[in-house]
Residue frames as qw, qx, qy, qz and C-alpha x, y, z in Angstrom:
[[0.319, 0.745, -0.555, 0.187, -48.53, -18.64, 2.54],
 [0.932, -0.205, -0.282, 0.098, -46.67, -21.60, 3.98],
 [0.351, -0.876, 0.326, -0.062, -44.38, -20.91, 6.83],
 [0.550, 0.534, -0.631, 0.119, -40.79, -22.06, 6.37],
 [0.891, -0.440, -0.023, -0.106, -39.90, -25.09, 8.47],
 [0.256, -0.769, 0.574, 0.120, -36.21, -24.84, 7.92],
 [0.883, 0.076, 0.455, 0.089, -36.27, -28.06, 5.78],
 [0.618, 0.775, -0.077, 0.106, -34.61, -26.15, 2.92],
 [0.131, -0.851, 0.503, -0.078, -31.50, -25.94, 4.99],
 [0.307, -0.340, 0.889, 0.005, -31.00, -29.68, 4.96],
 [0.581, 0.196, -0.550, -0.567, -31.98, -32.09, 2.22],
 [0.906, -0.224, 0.105, -0.344, -32.29, -34.95, 4.68],
 [0.913, 0.248, -0.222, 0.237, -29.03, -36.54, 3.56],
 [0.662, -0.539, -0.010, 0.520, -26.81, -34.39, 5.75],
 [0.452, 0.173, 0.302, 0.821, -25.89, -32.12, 2.76],
 [0.061, 0.535, 0.228, -0.811, -26.68, -28.45, 2.68],
 [0.495, 0.641, 0.582, 0.073, -29.35, -27.57, 0.07],
 [0.378, 0.423, 0.282, 0.774, -28.96, -25.00, -2.73],
 [0.204, -0.836, -0.334, -0.384, -31.43, -22.73, -1.05],
 [0.660, -0.694, -0.133, 0.255, -29.42, -22.52, 2.12],
 [0.588, -0.326, 0.235, 0.702, -26.29, -21.22, 0.28],
 [0.275, 0.501, 0.477, 0.668, -28.00, -18.82, -2.13],
 [0.116, -0.304, -0.350, 0.879, -28.35, -15.22, -1.20],
 [0.334, 0.665, 0.438, -0.504, -31.08, -12.70, -2.00],
 [0.321, 0.670, -0.365, -0.561, -29.43, -11.96, -5.36],
 [0.960, 0.216, 0.120, -0.134, -29.53, -15.68, -6.24],
 [0.422, 0.693, -0.569, 0.135, -25.73, -15.92, -6.15],
 [0.939, -0.250, -0.233, 0.033, -24.49, -19.16, -4.67],
 [0.360, 0.595, -0.500, 0.516, -21.73, -19.21, -2.15],
 [0.748, -0.491, -0.424, 0.139, -20.79, -20.54, 1.23],
 [0.129, -0.928, 0.215, -0.275, -19.63, -17.94, 3.79],
 [0.840, -0.033, -0.352, 0.411, -16.15, -18.55, 5.33],
 [0.547, -0.707, -0.158, 0.419, -13.81, -16.95, 7.81],
 [0.524, 0.050, 0.246, 0.814, -11.89, -14.96, 5.10],
 [0.150, 0.812, 0.187, -0.532, -12.32, -11.23, 4.44],
 [0.650, 0.478, 0.393, 0.440, -12.03, -9.92, 0.84],
 [0.157, -0.676, 0.090, 0.714, -9.94, -6.97, -0.16],
 [0.616, 0.658, 0.412, 0.135, -11.16, -5.86, -3.56],
 [0.282, -0.658, 0.264, 0.646, -8.34, -4.05, -5.46],
 [0.699, 0.615, 0.356, 0.088, -9.40, -3.57, -9.10],
 [0.139, 0.952, -0.235, -0.139, -6.80, -0.93, -9.60],
 [0.496, -0.494, 0.685, 0.204, -4.09, -3.59, -9.38],
 [0.806, 0.390, 0.445, 0.035, -5.36, -5.05, -12.62],
 [0.349, 0.902, -0.245, -0.067, -3.02, -2.53, -14.43],
 [0.207, -0.649, 0.732, 0.012, -0.13, -4.36, -12.95],
 [0.693, -0.003, 0.714, -0.097, -1.52, -7.83, -13.45],
 [0.730, 0.642, 0.214, -0.097, -2.36, -7.34, -17.14],
 [0.346, 0.850, -0.398, 0.006, 1.11, -5.94, -17.91],
 [0.953, -0.007, -0.244, 0.179, 2.78, -8.70, -15.92],
 [0.602, -0.723, 0.116, 0.318, 5.75, -8.41, -13.56],
 [0.742, 0.122, 0.295, 0.590, 8.16, -8.57, -16.50],
 [0.232, 0.849, 0.201, 0.430, 7.28, -4.93, -17.39],
 [0.315, -0.928, 0.158, -0.123, 9.23, -3.83, -14.34],
 [0.928, -0.097, 0.014, 0.361, 12.33, -6.10, -14.71],
 [0.562, 0.318, 0.006, 0.763, 14.49, -3.24, -16.08],
 [0.258, -0.470, -0.338, 0.774, 15.16, -0.12, -13.98],
 [0.020, 0.037, -0.283, -0.958, 14.22, 2.18, -16.89],
 [0.425, -0.339, -0.595, -0.592, 10.65, 0.83, -16.73],
 [0.460, -0.397, -0.716, 0.344, 10.39, 0.58, -12.98],
 [0.135, -0.862, -0.246, -0.423, 8.29, 3.36, -11.40],
 [0.651, -0.735, -0.035, 0.187, 10.36, 3.26, -8.21],
 [0.657, -0.075, 0.245, 0.709, 13.58, 3.80, -10.30],
 [0.247, 0.560, 0.384, 0.692, 12.02, 6.55, -12.37],
 [0.306, -0.873, -0.375, -0.062, 10.37, 8.48, -9.52],
 [0.512, -0.647, -0.019, 0.565, 13.60, 10.05, -7.98],
 [0.403, 0.051, 0.392, 0.825, 14.44, 11.57, -11.35],
 [0.086, -0.702, -0.486, -0.514, 11.23, 13.66, -11.24],
 [0.145, -0.492, 0.276, -0.813, 10.24, 16.49, -8.95],
 [0.018, 0.044, 0.865, -0.499, 8.98, 15.69, -5.53],
 [0.506, 0.269, 0.264, -0.776, 5.53, 16.93, -6.42],
 [0.661, 0.303, -0.463, -0.507, 5.24, 14.85, -9.56],
 [0.548, 0.117, -0.827, 0.050, 6.55, 11.60, -7.88],
 [0.679, -0.603, -0.194, -0.371, 4.82, 12.29, -4.52],
 [0.682, 0.092, -0.510, 0.516, 8.13, 12.10, -2.74],
 [0.500, -0.840, -0.192, -0.086, 7.93, 13.09, 0.89],
 [0.372, -0.818, 0.415, 0.141, 11.64, 12.83, 1.70],
 [0.760, 0.532, -0.348, 0.136, 14.89, 11.93, -0.12],
 [0.718, -0.627, 0.266, 0.148, 17.40, 10.13, 2.03],
 [0.057, -0.677, 0.656, 0.329, 21.01, 9.15, 0.95],
 [0.042, -0.153, 0.962, 0.221, 20.25, 5.58, 0.08],
 [0.032, 0.480, 0.873, 0.079, 16.44, 5.35, 0.30],
 [0.158, -0.118, -0.089, -0.976, 13.47, 7.63, -0.12],
 [0.192, 0.395, 0.796, -0.417, 9.83, 7.95, 1.01],
 [0.214, -0.034, -0.390, -0.895, 6.92, 8.60, -1.31],
 [0.571, 0.122, 0.450, -0.676, 3.12, 8.10, -1.27],
 [0.365, 0.191, 0.897, 0.159, 1.26, 5.21, -2.64],
 [0.202, -0.013, -0.433, -0.879, -0.57, 6.24, -5.85],
 [0.604, -0.319, -0.557, -0.472, -3.49, 3.96, -4.74],
 [0.048, -0.324, 0.680, -0.655, -3.61, 4.55, -0.97],
 [0.394, -0.375, -0.839, -0.008, -5.62, 2.30, 1.37],
 [0.319, -0.828, -0.379, 0.264, -5.81, 5.28, 3.73],
 [0.201, 0.945, -0.084, 0.243, -4.60, 8.89, 3.64],
 [0.293, -0.802, 0.513, -0.084, -0.95, 9.02, 4.34],
 [0.968, 0.042, 0.238, 0.069, -0.24, 5.51, 2.89],
 [0.089, 0.869, -0.459, -0.160, 3.52, 5.80, 2.43],
 [0.969, 0.202, -0.049, 0.132, 6.16, 3.67, 0.75],
 [0.359, -0.786, 0.457, 0.212, 9.80, 3.35, 1.77],
 [0.876, 0.474, 0.014, 0.091, 11.95, 2.45, -1.24],
 [0.582, -0.451, 0.347, 0.581, 15.75, 1.99, -1.78],
 [0.310, 0.728, -0.302, -0.532, 17.17, 3.84, -4.76],
 [0.021, -0.359, 0.887, 0.291, 18.77, 0.61, -5.96],
 [0.742, 0.101, -0.305, -0.589, 16.73, -1.77, -8.04],
 [0.086, 0.201, -0.955, 0.201, 16.60, -4.81, -5.68],
 [0.577, -0.268, -0.593, -0.494, 13.83, -7.31, -5.02],
 [0.730, -0.428, -0.530, 0.054, 14.35, -8.65, -1.53],
 [0.441, -0.882, 0.105, -0.128, 14.98, -7.20, 1.94],
 [0.842, -0.358, 0.253, 0.315, 18.02, -9.50, 2.09],
 [0.646, 0.532, 0.180, 0.517, 19.47, -7.72, -1.02],
 [0.083, -0.972, 0.017, -0.220, 19.95, -4.54, 0.95],
 [0.512, 0.374, -0.497, 0.592, 23.40, -3.57, 2.20],
 [0.450, -0.438, -0.610, 0.484, 23.81, -2.89, 5.92],
 [0.093, -0.171, -0.049, 0.980, 23.87, 0.81, 5.28],
 [0.339, -0.195, -0.502, -0.772, 20.71, 0.60, 3.23],
 [0.502, -0.406, -0.763, -0.024, 19.01, -1.53, 5.79],
 [0.332, -0.335, -0.444, 0.762, 19.82, 0.97, 8.51],
 [0.106, 0.122, -0.101, -0.982, 18.43, 3.92, 6.57],
 [0.421, -0.250, -0.709, -0.508, 15.39, 1.87, 5.33],
 [0.466, -0.474, -0.705, 0.246, 14.50, 1.15, 8.94],
 [0.206, -0.317, -0.268, 0.886, 15.24, 4.71, 10.17],
 [0.204, -0.040, -0.374, -0.904, 12.96, 6.16, 7.36],
 [0.451, -0.403, -0.751, -0.265, 10.20, 3.77, 8.38],
 [0.384, -0.482, -0.569, 0.544, 10.39, 4.95, 12.00],
 [0.068, -0.241, -0.051, 0.967, 10.47, 8.63, 11.01],
 [0.280, -0.229, -0.589, -0.723, 7.51, 8.13, 8.60],
 [0.436, -0.525, -0.731, 0.014, 5.47, 6.76, 11.50],
 [0.332, -0.437, -0.378, 0.746, 6.50, 9.61, 13.79],
 [0.039, 0.072, -0.238, -0.968, 5.63, 12.18, 11.20],
 [0.364, -0.369, -0.718, -0.464, 2.22, 10.56, 10.59],
 [0.431, -0.506, -0.667, 0.338, 1.57, 10.58, 14.28],
 [0.224, -0.317, -0.155, 0.908, 2.52, 14.20, 14.49],
 [0.161, 0.090, -0.292, -0.938, 0.40, 15.53, 11.58],
 [0.550, -0.136, -0.490, -0.662, -2.65, 13.22, 11.50],
 [0.397, -0.308, 0.632, -0.591, -2.82, 11.39, 14.87],
 [0.709, -0.005, -0.605, -0.362, -3.72, 7.88, 13.57],
 [0.752, -0.476, 0.251, -0.381, -4.68, 5.23, 16.13],
 [0.785, -0.249, 0.545, 0.154, -2.35, 2.58, 14.70],
 [0.225, 0.648, -0.558, -0.468, -0.39, 1.36, 11.73],
 [0.951, 0.149, 0.269, 0.043, -0.08, -1.55, 9.35],
 [0.031, 0.784, -0.564, -0.258, 3.57, -1.97, 8.25],
 [0.822, -0.049, 0.566, 0.032, 4.79, -4.63, 5.87],
 [0.191, 0.561, -0.601, -0.536, 6.44, -5.84, 2.66],
 [0.913, 0.263, 0.272, -0.156, 5.20, -8.28, 0.05],
 [0.122, -0.638, 0.666, 0.367, 8.27, -9.97, -1.52],
 [0.192, -0.091, 0.923, 0.321, 8.29, -11.90, -4.71],
 [0.384, -0.088, -0.529, -0.752, 5.53, -12.54, -7.26],
 [0.545, -0.326, -0.760, -0.141, 3.86, -15.18, -5.24],
 [0.295, -0.282, -0.580, 0.705, 4.21, -13.06, -2.07],
 [0.041, 0.819, 0.558, -0.125, 1.72, -10.56, -3.44],
 [0.245, -0.530, 0.095, 0.806, 3.99, -7.71, -4.41],
 [0.511, 0.788, 0.263, -0.222, 2.44, -5.45, -7.05],
 [0.468, 0.809, -0.347, 0.077, 5.92, -4.57, -8.25],
 [0.936, -0.327, 0.053, 0.120, 8.08, -7.49, -7.07],
 [0.775, 0.351, -0.086, 0.519, 11.31, -6.35, -8.75],
 [0.191, 0.510, -0.289, 0.787, 11.88, -3.29, -6.59],
 [0.413, -0.352, -0.739, 0.399, 11.57, -3.62, -2.81],
 [0.171, -0.466, -0.005, -0.868, 9.19, -1.28, -1.02],
 [0.206, -0.273, -0.836, 0.430, 7.67, -1.24, 2.48],
 [0.254, -0.636, -0.455, -0.569, 4.17, -0.03, 3.20],
 [0.112, -0.172, -0.602, 0.772, 3.34, 2.17, 6.08],
 [0.250, -0.491, -0.583, -0.597, -0.46, 2.51, 6.41],
 [0.124, -0.125, 0.483, -0.857, -1.98, 4.72, 9.05],
 [0.314, -0.419, -0.825, -0.215, -5.22, 3.45, 10.68],
 [0.256, -0.206, 0.262, -0.907, -8.08, 5.12, 12.40],
 [0.266, 0.235, 0.871, -0.340, -11.01, 3.66, 14.27],
 [0.499, 0.623, 0.427, -0.425, -13.90, 3.20, 11.90],
 [0.133, 0.570, -0.526, -0.617, -11.76, 3.31, 8.72],
 [0.053, -0.004, -0.945, -0.322, -13.21, -0.02, 7.78],
 [0.449, 0.268, 0.421, -0.741, -16.76, 1.18, 7.65],
 [0.683, 0.419, 0.563, -0.201, -19.55, 0.22, 5.23],
 [0.411, 0.800, -0.233, -0.370, -17.99, 2.05, 2.28],
 [0.135, 0.556, -0.800, -0.183, -15.03, -0.17, 1.72],
 [0.342, -0.036, 0.913, -0.220, -16.89, -3.30, 3.10],
 [0.502, 0.509, 0.655, -0.245, -20.25, -2.99, 1.30],
 [0.460, 0.850, 0.059, -0.251, -19.73, -0.42, -1.46],
 [0.832, 0.088, 0.214, 0.504, -16.17, -1.61, -2.21],
 [0.291, 0.803, 0.033, 0.519, -15.16, 2.17, -2.26],
 [0.611, -0.343, -0.306, 0.644, -12.50, 3.85, -0.17],
 [0.018, 0.968, 0.200, 0.152, -13.16, 7.47, 0.82],
 [0.626, -0.018, -0.105, 0.773, -9.86, 9.50, 0.74],
 [0.122, -0.880, -0.389, 0.243, -10.47, 12.85, 2.42],
 [0.140, -0.823, 0.254, 0.488, -7.39, 14.63, 0.98],
 [0.735, 0.649, -0.192, -0.040, -5.66, 14.80, -2.37],
 [0.897, -0.052, -0.069, 0.433, -2.27, 13.05, -2.69],
 [0.360, 0.603, -0.087, 0.707, -0.65, 16.48, -3.29],
 [0.394, -0.744, 0.107, -0.530, -2.07, 17.81, -0.03],
 [0.915, -0.402, 0.012, 0.016, -0.96, 14.75, 1.89],
 [0.799, 0.232, -0.095, 0.547, 2.54, 14.99, 0.49],
 [0.092, 0.692, -0.138, 0.703, 2.81, 18.63, 1.48],
 [0.644, -0.669, 0.069, -0.363, 1.56, 17.82, 4.97],
 [0.942, -0.257, 0.018, 0.217, 4.05, 14.98, 5.53],
 [0.615, 0.458, -0.056, 0.640, 6.96, 16.90, 3.87],
 [0.122, -0.749, 0.103, -0.643, 6.20, 19.85, 6.06],
 [0.734, -0.615, 0.138, -0.253, 6.19, 17.71, 9.15],
 [0.896, 0.178, -0.266, 0.308, 9.51, 15.98, 8.34],
 [0.604, -0.692, -0.029, 0.394, 12.25, 16.64, 10.96],
 [0.276, 0.944, -0.181, -0.024, 14.50, 19.53, 10.00],
 [0.402, -0.661, 0.615, 0.150, 17.60, 17.64, 11.13],
 [0.755, 0.168, 0.608, 0.180, 17.09, 15.30, 8.25],
 [0.412, 0.873, -0.021, -0.260, 17.76, 18.11, 5.77],
 [0.131, -0.687, 0.658, 0.280, 21.32, 16.95, 5.27],
 [0.535, 0.053, 0.836, 0.106, 20.19, 13.56, 4.15],
 [0.528, 0.730, 0.414, -0.131, 17.88, 15.16, 1.62],
 [0.143, 0.891, -0.309, -0.299, 20.65, 17.43, 0.39],
 [0.269, -0.480, 0.799, 0.240, 22.99, 14.48, -0.02],
 [0.700, 0.306, 0.632, -0.129, 20.48, 12.53, -2.01],
 [0.494, 0.806, -0.093, -0.312, 21.19, 14.55, -5.10],
 [0.109, 0.670, -0.717, -0.160, 24.55, 12.85, -5.34],
 [0.432, -0.107, 0.885, -0.136, 23.13, 9.36, -4.81],
 [0.400, 0.454, 0.785, 0.131, 20.19, 9.25, -7.22],
 [0.118, 0.297, 0.410, 0.854, 18.92, 11.47, -10.02],
 [0.011, 0.597, 0.573, -0.561, 16.58, 14.22, -8.76],
 [0.237, 0.667, 0.506, 0.492, 14.23, 16.38, -10.73],
 [0.036, 0.417, -0.096, 0.903, 13.61, 20.05, -10.28],
 [0.381, -0.515, -0.735, 0.222, 12.26, 20.39, -6.78]]
């Protein structure tokens, strides 16, 4: 057997050879500084196109308040906004803050909506800290089609709790996310931990947006 001399890594012309950029599976590629987030579940949105959510009647964030909390995974109903769980969570407790109105951009919110939107984000974080003790959070909004929003026509903010080691080999190597609780269990946990003094907001929500049998 001939010992490798490293000559395969350079063709002598200064260019990298094919062997140097081909992995054990014979798949060519040059490593870079980017990480990959594989989200095949989003293909349902991509195939249907953003146009499928243009009208409120077809928008899941508009339809959700008209159903029961359990069916729509709603954690809390405010007067102008509500909190529900992401159907495809990146981590247990991945919540979404949504206005009832069908608006696309953060700048479309009224001052009152903005205040409640922000307050519900803070409360969601506090409740998650109380019931599941995460080590940190990712919070953000993707706005517009080119901004990466899965449903760009209806504004929603993500609150994703994080724990040390949650980016282990399963999501990185196996491209699989292990969720340790069902969505129904997580919803009950967060709803049960929601501050009691917010009950008035929840009661007033019935007059703001359609609510299903709760």
